[in-house]
MARRO-893827 format. One record per atom (N, C-alpha, C): residue in one letter; atom name; y, x, z. Coordinates in pm, 1 decimal, padded with zeros to 6 digits. Layout:
REM residues N
A	CA	Y	X	Z
...
//
This chain:
REM residues 86
M	N	09484.8	11474.9	09089.5
M	CA	09616.8	11425.9	09122.0
M	C	09705.0	11430.4	08997.7
T	N	09810.1	11356.5	09003.8
T	CA	09900.7	11348.9	08890.3
T	C	10045.1	11359.3	08937.4
P	N	10132.9	11411.8	08855.0
P	CA	10274.2	11412.7	08893.0
P	C	10338.6	11275.1	08873.0
S	N	10268.4	11186.6	08805.5
S	CA	10322.3	11052.5	08781.2
S	C	10278.8	10959.5	08893.8
A	N	10374.2	10895.3	08955.1
A	CA	10344.6	10799.6	09061.2
A	C	10414.5	10668.8	09028.8
W	N	10357.5	10558.8	09078.3
W	CA	10421.6	10430.4	09058.3
W	C	10426.3	10356.1	09189.6
W	N	10522.8	10267.3	09202.9
W	CA	10545.0	10192.0	09324.4
W	C	10547.4	10044.8	09291.1
C	N	10506.5	09964.5	09385.2
C	CA	10510.0	09818.5	09370.4
C	C	10564.3	09758.2	09498.5
S	N	10602.5	09633.0	09489.6
S	CA	10662.2	09567.0	09604.4
S	C	10559.7	09506.2	09699.5
S	N	10431.8	09506.1	09661.8
S	CA	10331.1	09449.3	09751.3
S	C	10194.0	09508.4	09720.1
N	N	10104.1	09497.5	09816.5
N	CA	09966.9	09542.4	09794.4
N	C	09899.2	09461.7	09685.3
Y	N	09936.3	09335.3	09672.3
Y	CA	09876.2	09251.4	09568.9
Y	C	09916.3	09296.5	09428.5
A	N	10040.7	09340.9	09413.5
A	CA	10085.2	09393.7	09284.2
A	C	10011.3	09523.5	09251.6
V	N	09993.2	09608.4	09351.6
V	CA	09918.7	09732.8	09331.9
V	C	09774.9	09701.5	09291.9
L	N	09714.8	09606.1	09360.8
L	CA	09576.9	09568.0	09331.4
L	C	09562.1	09519.1	09187.3
E	N	09657.2	09444.2	09137.8
E	CA	09651.3	09397.3	08998.4
E	C	09650.3	09514.9	08901.3
L	N	09730.6	09617.1	08929.4
L	CA	09731.1	09735.7	08842.5
L	C	09598.1	09809.0	08849.1
V	N	09542.9	09821.1	08969.1
V	CA	09413.0	09888.2	08984.9
V	C	09304.5	09810.7	08910.9
K	N	09305.8	09678.6	08922.8
K	CA	09205.2	09596.4	08855.2
K	C	09213.0	09611.3	08703.8
R	N	09332.3	09642.5	08653.2
R	CA	09349.5	09662.9	08508.2
R	C	09328.2	09808.6	08469.0
Q	N	09280.1	09887.5	08562.7
Q	CA	09248.2	10029.0	08542.8
Q	C	09369.7	10111.8	08500.8
I	N	09484.2	10078.7	08556.6
I	CA	09606.6	10152.4	08525.6
I	C	09620.1	10274.1	08615.3
G	N	09556.0	10273.3	08730.7
G	CA	09563.7	10386.9	08821.7
G	C	09478.1	10362.8	08943.2
W	N	09498.4	10444.8	09044.4
W	CA	09425.6	10429.1	09170.5
W	C	09528.4	10417.3	09281.6
A	N	09483.9	10367.3	09396.5
A	CA	09578.5	10345.2	09505.6
A	C	09506.7	10340.5	09638.7
Y	N	09582.6	10361.2	09744.0
Y	CA	09534.7	10335.3	09879.3
Y	C	09567.5	10189.3	09909.3
L	N	09465.4	10110.9	09939.9
L	CA	09485.5	09969.7	09971.2
L	C	09406.2	09934.0	10096.5
P	N	09449.6	09831.6	10168.8
P	CA	09375.5	09791.2	10288.9
P	C	09232.7	09748.7	10254.4
A	N	09136.8	09796.6	10334.7
A	CA	08995.3	09763.4	10310.5
A	C	08973.5	09612.4	10311.2
S	N	09042.7	09541.9	10398.0
S	CA	09023.9	09396.3	10405.6
S	C	09063.2	09326.4	10275.5
L	N	09152.2	09385.9	10200.2
L	CA	09196.1	09327.7	10073.5
L	C	09098.0	09357.8	09960.4
V	N	09041.2	09477.5	09959.8
V	CA	08960.2	09519.6	09845.4
V	C	08809.4	09512.6	09866.3
Q	N	08763.1	09501.0	09990.1
Q	CA	08619.2	09505.5	10016.8
Q	C	08538.8	09405.2	09933.8
P	N	08582.5	09278.9	09923.3
P	CA	08506.0	09185.2	09839.8
P	C	08497.3	09229.4	09693.4
L	N	08603.7	09288.3	09641.1
L	CA	08604.2	09334.1	09502.0
L	C	08514.3	09455.3	09483.2
V	N	08508.3	09541.8	09583.9
V	CA	08418.2	09657.3	09578.6
V	C	08273.9	09608.6	09580.1
E	N	08243.5	09513.7	09668.5
E	CA	08107.3	09460.7	09678.6
E	C	08063.0	09390.7	09550.3
Q	N	08157.6	09326.4	09480.4
Q	CA	08125.7	09258.3	09354.5
Q	C	08120.7	09354.7	09236.6
G	N	08165.9	09478.1	09257.0
G	CA	08166.6	09576.3	09149.3
G	C	08287.3	09565.3	09058.1
D	N	08388.7	09489.8	09100.1
D	CA	08509.2	09474.5	09018.1
D	C	08597.7	09599.2	09022.6
I	N	08597.3	09667.4	09135.6
I	CA	08669.8	09793.9	09148.4
I	C	08580.1	09892.2	09222.4
C	N	08614.1	10019.5	09213.7
C	CA	08533.8	10123.6	09278.8
C	C	08610.1	10183.0	09395.6
K	N	08535.9	10219.5	09497.0
K	CA	08592.8	10292.3	09609.9
K	C	08577.4	10440.4	09581.0
I	N	08686.0	10512.4	09595.0
I	CA	08685.1	10657.3	09573.4
I	C	08694.0	10723.3	09710.1
D	N	08595.2	10806.4	09741.4
D	CA	08599.1	10879.7	09867.4
D	C	08689.0	11000.9	09849.8
V	N	08795.6	11005.0	09926.1
V	CA	08890.6	11115.8	09918.7
V	C	08910.7	11174.8	10057.4
A	N	08951.8	11297.2	10060.8
A	CA	08986.0	11362.5	10186.1
A	C	09128.8	11413.6	10174.5
F	N	09205.2	11398.3	10279.9
F	CA	09342.1	11446.6	10281.0
F	C	09381.1	11477.7	10424.0
D	N	09489.3	11548.9	10439.7
D	CA	09538.1	11581.7	10573.4
D	C	09581.9	11454.1	10641.7
H	N	09534.1	11431.8	10759.7
H	CA	09574.0	11312.8	10834.5
H	C	09703.9	11341.7	10907.9
K	N	09810.7	11289.0	10854.2
K	CA	09942.8	11305.4	10913.4
K	C	10002.9	11166.6	10928.2
P	N	10087.7	11149.2	11025.6
P	CA	10150.0	11016.9	11039.3
P	C	10238.3	10986.8	10918.7
W	N	10223.2	10868.8	10864.5
W	CA	10303.8	10826.2	10750.3
W	C	10412.4	10735.0	10802.3
S	N	10531.8	10753.1	10752.8
S	CA	10639.6	10664.1	10794.6
S	C	10628.1	10531.8	10719.4
A	N	10662.2	10427.7	10788.8
A	CA	10656.5	10294.8	10728.2
A	C	10767.7	10281.9	10624.3
P	N	10739.3	10217.9	10510.4
P	CA	10842.7	10202.2	10407.7
P	C	10939.0	10089.5	10445.3
V	N	11036.7	10122.2	10526.2
V	CA	11132.5	10022.7	10573.2
V	C	11271.3	10063.4	10527.8
D	N	11345.2	09970.2	10474.0
D	CA	11483.0	09994.6	10433.6
D	C	11575.6	09905.2	10514.0
L	N	11694.6	09954.5	10540.3
L	CA	11798.2	09873.5	10601.9
L	C	11893.3	09828.4	10493.0
V	N	11918.0	09701.4	10487.4
V	CA	12010.3	09646.3	10388.9
V	C	12130.8	09592.8	10464.9
F	N	12248.0	09638.2	10424.8
F	CA	12368.6	09594.5	10494.2
F	C	12483.5	09589.3	10394.6
K	N	12584.1	09514.3	10430.5
K	CA	12700.8	09499.7	10344.6
K	C	12792.7	09619.8	10364.6
K	N	12824.9	09687.5	10255.4
K	CA	12915.9	09801.3	10264.0
K	C	13054.9	09751.3	10301.6
G	N	13120.8	09827.3	10385.8
G	CA	13256.4	09793.8	10426.1
G	C	13263.2	09686.0	10532.4
A	N	13147.6	09641.7	10582.6
A	CA	13147.8	09538.0	10685.8
A	C	13201.7	09595.2	10815.6
K	N	13265.0	09508.0	10894.8
K	CA	13314.8	09548.5	11025.0
K	C	13196.9	09578.8	11116.2
R	N	13200.7	09694.2	11182.3
R	CA	13090.1	09735.7	11269.1
R	C	13141.3	09756.3	11411.2
G	N	13110.9	09660.9	11496.5
G	CA	13147.0	09673.6	11636.8
G	C	13045.9	09759.8	11709.9
P	N	13065.7	09781.7	11838.5
P	CA	12975.3	09867.3	11915.8
P	C	12831.0	09816.3	11918.4
A	N	12811.2	09686.3	11933.2
A	CA	12675.5	09630.6	11936.6
A	C	12607.5	09647.6	11801.0
Y	N	12680.3	09620.6	11693.9
Y	CA	12625.9	09636.2	11559.1
Y	C	12586.4	09781.5	11535.2
Q	N	12675.5	09873.7	11571.5
Q	CA	12649.6	10015.3	11548.4
Q	C	12527.3	10061.1	11627.3
W	N	12516.1	10017.5	11754.4
W	CA	12399.9	10053.8	11836.0
W	C	12272.0	09999.9	11773.3
F	N	12273.1	09873.2	11732.0
F	CA	12155.0	09810.7	11672.3
F	C	12116.8	09878.8	11541.5
F	N	12215.9	09909.8	11459.5
F	CA	12192.5	09978.1	11331.5
F	C	12125.5	10112.8	11354.8
E	N	12176.6	10191.4	11449.4
E	CA	12118.9	10322.5	11479.3
E	C	11978.4	10309.0	11538.3
A	N	11957.8	10207.8	11622.2
A	CA	11825.0	10185.0	11681.2
A	C	11723.8	10152.1	11572.3
L	N	11762.4	10071.0	11475.9
L	CA	11671.4	10036.9	11365.3
L	C	11642.0	10158.0	11278.2
K	N	11743.9	10240.5	11252.1
K	CA	11722.3	10360.1	11171.3
K	C	11622.5	10454.4	11237.6
N	N	11627.4	10463.6	11368.8
N	CA	11542.1	10557.8	11442.0
N	C	11407.8	10498.0	11483.6
A	N	11390.1	10368.1	11468.2
A	CA	11268.1	10303.5	11515.3
A	C	11143.8	10354.3	11444.9
F	N	11155.2	10389.2	11318.8
F	CA	11038.6	10429.7	11240.7
F	C	11038.8	10576.5	11202.9
S	N	11132.7	10653.1	11255.4
S	CA	11136.6	10795.9	11221.9
S	C	11034.5	10869.4	11307.7
A	N	10985.8	10980.9	11256.9
A	CA	10884.3	11060.7	11327.5
A	C	10941.4	11120.7	11455.3
T	N	11072.0	11147.7	11457.1
T	CA	11132.2	11210.2	11573.8
T	C	11207.7	11109.9	11659.1
G	N	11223.8	10985.6	11610.1
G	CA	11303.7	10886.4	11681.5
G	C	11233.8	10832.0	11794.3
//
């Protein structure tokens, strides 16, 4: 493991970095299986604690916008939709 981590905006961007041997990543099997079979990339067998991972979802909203009751309810519902306790 390393203390250095990197983030990308898509699995395809991550895959490009992996293909250039810049690092390793967790990627969907359906995306990488053909490349593994061709020998372009390697599959690393790892073990880790299986815990629920939260989805990387952000809420984007205009600061200072008027928030009525429906907006506020919807905003709170979206914030809690992907939380472990929500």
